C-alpha positions, 0 to 999 in steps of 0.5 A: 796081826802081831810082831814078835822077835828077838834078834840079838846074841848076847854074851851076859857074865862077869868079864866078857868084855874079854869076848870083844875081838871074836864078836868083832871077828864074829859080825866081821868088824875089822876097823871098829870106830868104838864110841863111848863118853869123856865120863866112861873113857876116864873110868878105865873102861875105854882102856878095858876095852881097847885091850880087849881087841887085837893090837902089836905089830901092824895093827892100826889103833882104834880111833875113839869118839868120846865126845858122847853128851847125857843125851845124844845130839844129831851134832854129836852123831855128825861128829863122830860119823866125819871119824868114821869115814875119816878112818875108813871104818867098817862096824862100831863097838859102843861102851856106855850108857844108853846115850852112847849106843844110842848115838853109836846107832845113828852113826851106824844111820847116817854113816851108810845112808843118805841124810838129813837124820830127820829123814829116818825118824819114826815120827817121819815115817822114816823107819822102812827107808833103814836098810840092811846096808847099817853099818854092824854094831856090838854094844858094851853097856856100862850101866842097867837101864836103857837096855839100848844094848838089845833094842831095835830103837835109838833116841837122838835130840836133833838140831832143832831140839825136838827129840825123836826116835828111830827105829827098826830092826836093822839098828840092833846091835849084831851083838851085846856084851853084858859084862856087871863088872863094868858097872862096878862104879858106878856112882850110887845116884847114875845106877839108882835112876838108870835102875829106875828107868828098867823098872819102868820099861818093864813095867809100861811094856807090861801094862801096854796092851798089844798082844806079845806074850813073850814080851809079857812075860819077859817084862814081868820077871825083869821087873823082878829082878829090878824092883828085888835088887835095886837097892843093894846094887845102888847101896853096895855097887859091888854087890856082883850078884845085884849088878848082875840081876840089875843089869838084866832087868834092863836086858830085859826090859828092852826085849820087851819093849818092842811092844810098846811102852806109854806116857810116862816115856812120852812125857820125858821123851819131851821133857827131856828134849826142851831140857837136855841135861835132865837124865831120862832114868830119874824123869821116868822114875818121876812119871811112873806113879802118875801114870801108874794110877792114870791106867788104873784109872780106865774100867778095864778087867783085863788091865786090872789083873796086869796091875796085879800080876805087877803087884805080885812081882813087886812083893805088894799086896795089892795093885793100890800099892804101886803108886806109893810104893816107887815113890817109896822107892824113889824116895829111899833110893836119893832120887827125886821125889818131883819135878819140881826139885828138877827145875821143871815148872808149871808154865813149862807145861804146854810145850812138854804135852805138845811134846808127848802127844807127838812122841811114838810113845804116845800111841801105846798108852793102855789109856789114851791120854788128852792133852788135859789129861797130861796136864793132870799128869804133870801136875800130879809129878810136879 
């Protein structure tokens, strides 16, 4: 049976951050904890969010947790949850990229459910244990990549170093405020890496074989928007139209990937758990050419039609042009062209493959990958 569901209310516009107080009132948050990271706070974006909230005599200052690491960890979730309880908060505002939003989702879960966190991981069968008691969350993305502001999942690195997914419709933010102006200060390489993350979401979910026509349409349109505008957004950080289109591609990729992702993400999740310093979007960009070629290798008319439609959305002549086009795009954006540039070596392959086979995205790749297939994909991406 196909489950097709879209639930987040999205405020999307330049300057939409001004609607933060309105959205808090709508979802019933009166004492929020703001979750972010040190970089977003230093950039002044947290101050803009706080300024949009009620303040003055009789209004308590909004507590801020700004220690979210680049890949959110169970330790960060614990620390933020302790602050949430100490301040007697009744909801969360996440301001930042996917890491801050996923960290806030972890807090929303652990502040209202008995631990340990591992109990609720998707591959541990924990999704059904996540209830409607999850604390309400408003997500304010400052990057255009993960789309976590409209997604039902969070990726967290547990104390045992596994990078696991947590999925439930109860984890979907109650509101998303997508303000392209908040991405204007994003450095070029981070714009490129997060943008390629969004493109990978659109491509992988479109290739996935599950029946979900709305997701397919959203993903294909998002791919066209992202592919067309990522270079402009990277080259000129204040190109408003490029930033708007890339933020839309990010949101659309996450709306669509409820359908499923694939080998790109199973490898990125595994390697990101082994080395949390590696950027998820960068890994997706590196893995994407080899996985597209791998998926094209199976004899399937339906799969070839999907690749042909992706090529058309990317302005390419043939589906066989896609892997090289992605490699060339990565190079133009200044992203690494292979894993070796990230310090990854072949002696790590066994551990990466082991994690990829156990990842929740492994089973939704349109072509089943064996351990040997993963070894080949890693070698092709080195």
